[in-house]
Structure formats: C-alpha cells, structure tokens
N, C-alpha and C positions, 0 to 999 in steps of 0.2 A: 419511460416505461412503455409508452405507446409503441415505439419501434420494437422493443423486446417482446411485447405482447403479440405483435404480428408474427414474429419468428416462432415463438412458442406455439401459437395457434396453428401455424403451418406444419410444424412437427406433429401436433396432435391430429390435424386434419388428414395427414398422410400415414397415420399409425406408426410413426417413427419414434423410437424410444428417446427420451431426453431426460437426463438426470442432473446435469450440472451446467451452470452458466459460468463461463470463464470470461472475465473482463480483463483485457490487456491494459497497458499502462495509462490509457486515457481516462481511467476511472478517477485518477487523482489529478490535482492541479498540475498542469503541464504547460511549459512555456515553449513556444516554437521559435526560439531564437538561438543565437550562438553564445549567449552570455554564460559564463562559468559561475558555478556556485562556490561556496567557501571550501568545498572539498576538491575543487578543480574539475568537477564533472559538469556536463551540460545541465543548466538550470532546469529543474522539473523532470529530469530523467528518473530521479528518486522521488517518491512522494507517498504520503500517508493520509492526506486530507482529501475528502471527496471534492470533485469538481462540481460545484453547485449549478453550473450551466447544463451539464449532462445528467446530473443526479440531484435535482433540487430537493428531494426528500428521500435520501438513501434508505433510512429505516423502513419507510412505507414500501419502497421498491423491493427490499429484501423480504419484507413480510408478504407481499404479493407473490413473490417467487416461492416462498415456503408454503403458501396456501395451495400451490400447484405441485407440491412435492419436489421442488427443485432445490438443489444445493448451489451455493455460490462460492467461487474462488476468485481472488484478486491477484494480479501480477505484482511482483515486487522486484525492483532493481535497487537494493539497499545501499550501494556503495557510498552515497553522499551523506549517509547518516540522517539525522533529524535537523532540518534547516529551520531558521527562525519563522518562516511563514506557515509552518505546519500547526494544525490546531492543538496538537499535544506537546508542542515544543516547550512551553514554560514548565510543565510538570516533569518532562523528561530531563530538561536542563538541570532543574533543581535536584532531581534524583541522582544526577551524575556529578554534582558539585560545581555546576557552571551557573554563574549569575545570569539569569535570563535577560536582564536589562542590557547586557553587553551585546546581545544578539549573535553571540558566537555559537556556531552550530555544534551539535553533539556528534562527534565522529562515529562512524560505524566500525566497531571493534569486536568482531565476532569471537575472538579468543578471550575476551574479558567477560567473566561470568556475571559481574555486576551489570555491565551494559546489556548483555543478552536477557538477563532476568527483567530488568526495567523495560527494555524494548518490547519484550513479549507481554508484560503486564500493562504498561501504560499506552504504548503506541498501537501494537497489534491487537491487544485486548480490547481497546475501545471499538475497533471495527468488528471484532468477534461478538461483543455485546449487542451490536446492531444487527447481527445475523450472518456475518461471514463465517463459513464453515471450515475452510482451509485456505492455504496460501500456495501460490505458484511462484517459486523462487526462480526467476528468469535471470540468471547470473550473467554479468558482463564477462567477456573473455579478455584474458591478458593481464589481469590485475597482478601486480607483483608486490602489493603492500600487505597482503595477509601474512601474519606472523605465526602461522601454524605449519610445522614441517610436513611436507607431503601434500599440502592443499594449495591449489592455485585457482 
C-alpha cells in the first residue's frame, strides 16, 4: 500500500483525476517459471488468490482505496480454470462435482452455465466481497478450445 499511496498522492498533488486503480496479473499468486499447470498453460498465468507478498492484507488495502474514492479492478487470464492452489478451489471443485482431494483442477468452461454461475459466485464473488469493483478480462489470444460458435 505504501507504494500505491505514493502514486495516489502524486496524482492528488498535481490535481490529476484518479478514479480507478488497475492491478495487472501480479495481484495474484504468480510463478515465474516455465512449469505448465493442469490446463497446459504457464503456471500462475491464471490466478484468483491474492499474492500475500504484494498484498499482505488485501481487504485493508481495498478499504484504504475506497476511503479515497477509488475503484479497483483486477486483471483476469482465466484460461487455466481454478487450480488446486487457489484459496477458493475446494468450494469451487465441490460445486462442479470434482472431489477436491484429487487436486484435479476445475476447467474454465465459459459456455457452461453451471461453471459460470459458480465461478462468479464462489471465486470472483470472494474478491468482490473484499472490495473489488469490476474485472479486466485480459484474454489470451489464439485459443481454439472455446466451444462457442463465432467466439475465439
């Protein structure tokens, strides 16, 4: 928060409008290696769990932002679904009929209404309850696995 506070104060000191803070993908647990996750994507490209090193108390940070009239959005690259290391994995796996003890990931299936409903309620909803206002879907290019005609 100290670094963000400095940036926010610089905007204010120079009378520049600031309404939204956008956090790119490093807001969540990210691994900087070439290990693939269960979906075949680079591990940590998709993520839904706060990186505690960068955001040790995310709700307090979001509350601080709100006290200054700022909205927050987080970047999403959802192609890897919900992996076993995510904080909402167990609940999401159960909701999708996956035994969480298997540590099998929950695939991202945007054309499946059950998946989307659970993903919005369980995974994204947890972050919204903490204070996230909206999402920045920063889609990967070139996916050919989406099963919706006309969508790539």
